[in-house]
N, C-alpha and C positions, 0 to 999 in steps of 0.2 A: 453352664450359663448359655442361654440362647445367643447366637451370633448377632441377632437383631438388637440385643441390649448393649452390645459392646460400644457402638458409636455414641449412645446416650451416656454411658459411663465416662467415656473420654471427654465429651462436652461438659459433663458435670465436674470432672476433675480440673478442667481448664478454667473454671470460674475463680474469681478472687476469693481467698479465704474469708475476708470480711463479709462477703455476700453470703457464703455458706453458713458462717456463724450467726449472722443476723437472721437468716431463715430458721436456723435451729432455735434460737432464743424466742423468736416470734411464735414458732409452733408450740413451744412449751408454755408460753404465756397464754395463748388462746385456748389450748387444750385444758389447762388448769382452770381457767376462768369458766369454761363450759362445764367442767366437772363440778365446780363449786356451785354453779347456778342450777344445774339439772341433775346432778348425781345424788346419791343417797346421803342423808344427813349423818355426819359422824363428828359432830362438834358444834361449836357456836355457829349460828347462821351467818352466811356471807354478807358483808357490807362493803362500803367504799374503802375503809382501811385495809380490809382483807385483800381486796383486789390490788391496792397499791403495794402491799407487801409481796403479793404474788408477782407483780411486775418487777419489783426489786430483787426477788429471789431467782428470777430467770432472765430478765432483760439484759443484765451486764454480760451474759455469756457471749453477746455479739463481739465483745472486745477481749475474749478469753486468751487469744494468742498474743495480744499486745501487752497485757499486764496480767499474767495468770494468777499470781499470788494476791494481788489487790482484788481481782474479780472474785476469787475464792473467799476472801474475807467478807466482801459485801454480800455475796450470795448466802454464805453460811449464817451471817448475822441476821439477814432478813428472814431466812427459814426458821432460825431459832426464835425470833420475835413472833413470827406467825404462829408457831406451835404454843408458845407461852401465852398467847392471847386466847387460846382454847379453840382455834379454828380446826379444820379438817386435819386429823392426825396423819393421814396417809399421803398428803399432798406436799409439794414443794421440797422434795428430798432428792429428786433426780438431778436437779441443777448443781447440787453440792458435789455429786460424784463426777459429773462432767467437768466441773472446775478442778477437782482434785486430779482427774486424769490428765488435764491440760498441764497442770503444774508438774506432774511426773514426766511428761513428754519434753517440756521446754526448760525446766529448771534443775538445780542440783539436788542431791539427796538431802541436804539440809532443809531446802524448801519443801521437800516431800514430807519430812518429819513435822514441820510446822503445819502443813496442810492436814496431815492425819490428826494432829492435836486439835485442829479446829473442827474437823468433820465428825470425828467419833463422838464427842459429847453431844453435838447437835442432833446427829442421827439417833443416838441412844435415847435422848430425851423425846424425840418425835415418836419413836417406836414404842417406848414405855407408856405413852399416853393411851395406847390401845388396851382395852380391858383384857384381851386374851394373851397379851405378851408380858412376860415377867421382865424385871429389870436386868437380871443376868442374861436372859435370852436376848434382850435388846442390845446389851453390850457386846455379846458374842457375835450377833448378827452385824453390828456396825463395824467391829474389828475385821470380820471376814470380808465384808463389802469393801472396806478401805484397802485391805491387803490385795484383793483381786484387782481393784481399780489401779492402785499404784503399780502392781506387777504388770498389768497391761500397758500402762504408760511407759514404764522402764523398758519393756520389750520393744515398743515402737521407737523409743529414743536410741536404744542400742542399735536397732536395725538402721535407723537414719544415719547414725554415726558410721556404721560399717559401710553403708552405701556411699557416704561422702568420702570415706577413706579410699574405697575402691575407685571412685571417680577421680580422686587425686592421683592414685597410683596409675590409673589408665592414662591420665593426662601426662604424668611424668614419663610413662613408657612411650607415649606418642612422641614427646619431645626428644627422648633418647633415640628412638628409631629415626626421627628426622635428622638428628645430629649424625647418627651412624651413616644414614644414606648420603648426607652431604659430604661426610669424610670419604665415603666410597667413591662418590662422584669426583671429588677433588683428586683422589689417588688415580682414578682412571683417566682423568684429564691430563695429569702429569705424565702418566705412562704413554698415552697417545701422543702428547707433545714431544716426548723423548723419541718415540718411533718416527714421527714426522720429521723431527730435526735430523735424525740420523739418515733417513732416506733422502730427503731433499738436499741436505748439505753435501752428502757424499756424491750423489749422482750429478747434481748441478755443478759441483766443483770439477768433476771429470769432464762434463760437457763443456764447461767454460774454457778449461785448458785446451781441450781438443779443438774447439772452435777457433781459439786464438792461433793455435798452430796451423790449422787448415787455412785460415785467412792469410797467414804469413807466407805459406808455400804454395798457395793456389796457382800462381803463375809460374813460379820457378821450378816446382817439383810436383806435377799433377798426381803421380802415384801416391806420394805421401798425403796429399790433400784428400785423395780418394779413401785412403786407409783411415784418416781421422773421421771422415763422414761415417764409415762403418762403425767405429768405436762410439760415435755420438748416437747412431741409430740403436746399437745394442744397449748402451747405457740408458737411453731414454725409454726403451722398451722395458727394461728391468725395473726402472723407476715407476713406470705406469703400473706394472704388475704388483709391486709392493704397495703402491697407493691404493690400488683396487682392493688388495687384501685388507688394508686398514679400514677403508670405507665400508667393506662388507661386514666387518665386525660392528661398525656403528649403526648398521641398519636395524630397524625395529623388528623386521621379519626377515629371516634368512631364507634363501632359495637353494634348491638342490644344486644349481649350477655353481654355487659358491663353496661347495664342500672342499674342492681342491684348494681354494684360496686360504681356508682356515688351516690347512695342513702345510702351507707354503712358507711358514716362518723360517728364516734362514738359521743355519747352525754352523758348527765347526766344519761340517762336510762341504760347505760352500766357500770356504776360505780360498781354495785353489782357484775357483772361478773369479773371486774377488781380486786375487793377486794377478791373474791373467789380464783382467780388465785394466788394472793399474799399470801393468807392463805395457799394454797397448797405448796407454795415455802418456808413456814416456817415463814412468817411475820404476826403476829396477827393484823388484821385490823378490826376496828369497824366503821360502817357507822351510822351517825346520820343525819336525814333529818328533818328540822323544817320549819314551815310555810306551806302555801298552794301551793302544786306542780302545776305548770301551764306550758304550752308550752312557750319556749323561741326561739329567733332567732337561726337558725341552726348554724351559725358561732359562736355565743356566747357559745352555748352548746359544740361545739368542743373545743373552747378555755378553758372553765372550765374543761372539761374532761382531756385535755392535762396538765393543771396545776396540777391536782391531780395525773395523771400518772407520770409526771416528779418528783413530790415530793416523791411519793412512791418508785420510782426507786432509788432516792438518799438515802432514808432511807435504802433500801435494800443493797445498795453498801457501804455506809459510816457509818451508825449509829450503826452497830453491833447489838446484840440482843436488840430488842426494840418492844414496842407496839405502834400502830399507831391509831389515831382517826381522821376520816374524817368527817367534819361537813359541810352540805349544808343547808343554811338558805335562804328561799324565803321571802324577806321582801316586804313592800309596794312599794318601789321604788329602791331596791337594791337586788343583789344576792351576798351573802357572802359565800366564799369557804375557809375553814380553815383546814389545815392538821398539826397535832401536833404529836410528838413522844417523848418518854422518853429514847431514846438511849443515850449511853455514848460517842458516837463519834460526838456530835453535832458540834464541831468546824470544822469538816471536811466535813459536809454535803454539804456546798456550797463552793467549791474550787474557787480560784481566776480565772477570765476569762483567757482563754488560751487554748492550746491543751487539749482536754478532759474536759474542764470546761466551756462549753457554755450553760449549762442548765438555769441558772438564766437570762442570756442575752436573750435567746429565750423566756422564760416566760414573761419577762418584755416587749419585743416587742409585744407579743400576747395581753397582757393586754392593752397596749397603743392603739391598734387598736380599742378597745371598750371603750375608755375613762375611764378605770378602774384604780385601785390602787393596788399595790402589795407590801408586806412587808415580808421579810425573816430574822428572827433573832432568836438567842438562847433564851431559857426560863430561868427565874431565878432559878427554881428548877431543871434544867437540861433538856436536850432534845432540840428540835428545833420546830419552828412554821413558817408556810407559810400562810399568810393571804392575801386574794384577795377579793376586793369588786368591783362589776360591777354595774353601774347605769342601772335601768330598767324603762320602761314606766309603768305608773300606770295601774293596772288591769282595772279600770273603763274606762280609755282612750282607752285601747286596745280593750275592748268590743265595745265601741262606734265607733271605726274605722272599725269594721267588717261589713259584709254585713247585 
């Protein structure tokens, strides 16, 4: 098809169906009238009743999509009356097939049978009026034409239904994709919120404690005040680095300078530095590592690190003067993280969820991501304990899975 014809076809398809059907009906009426007036004589001479029957046998096709079966009945009846009056035997038969095709496209198979029952006798009668056509031949011809017409209509109807079903499936798929994208965005927002909470809460707690201590001893003991300023500087620098890492992940476009930030997620290897920083803030922290240290999934290491960080932050904020013990145990199939303290403010270490009290909620969500278990409870002898257990793959299986 020439490319120049494509815009014309698109404009034609954009027209109202009523306009197109009216044009079709008008064309059939005008062409049939001209054939009756100027064509060869094959029956009774044309007169006004013949022209009215021609109009009735083709004009209703303008409404064929709105009332297919009614239009078919009117067109077939007018065509049969036209031929029974002895007018041109070869005219006013196309309208019946167009109406039958429309019934096959827009109605059920029962309506198709009714349409065939109307069209076949009328077509057979019109064809049998020709001297060269036998009755059986006219019947076979009408059955063949009806079958072809109904088959074409059914094909179009099935194609339309398939197109509609595909459109519905596409819309359903789009809605499901939108819902999946929204869920992914929500999960990512929760993950980022947890990261921001852990970073800001921990570092700001250390800075707040050190700033209060520095202000208290600024005049009485300048060396201690100077040491607190060093802790504040180091802590704020680390907080800025972690915030930069989070913000770099949120950027639409990454930069080469950010490659180090993506790899800077904390892990169990950084717990010694975390403990040292808390010691400088005045919180005695003892680290105990048991079992065979081995590499773990990065996400799990971040999760374990954040559990310890959040626990130490809460001890610093709520437990008062206390000693803390952090235990990391590498088992055969589990990783156990235990943080205990002997502080006097154990009852307030884990406040009820609400504004300013989301630490336990965030920790529980993190642990659930790795099918772990977390328990936070006061100790009988005083103090508080946070116990977390993560399932791990067996070392033998991990080595077998390697290259």
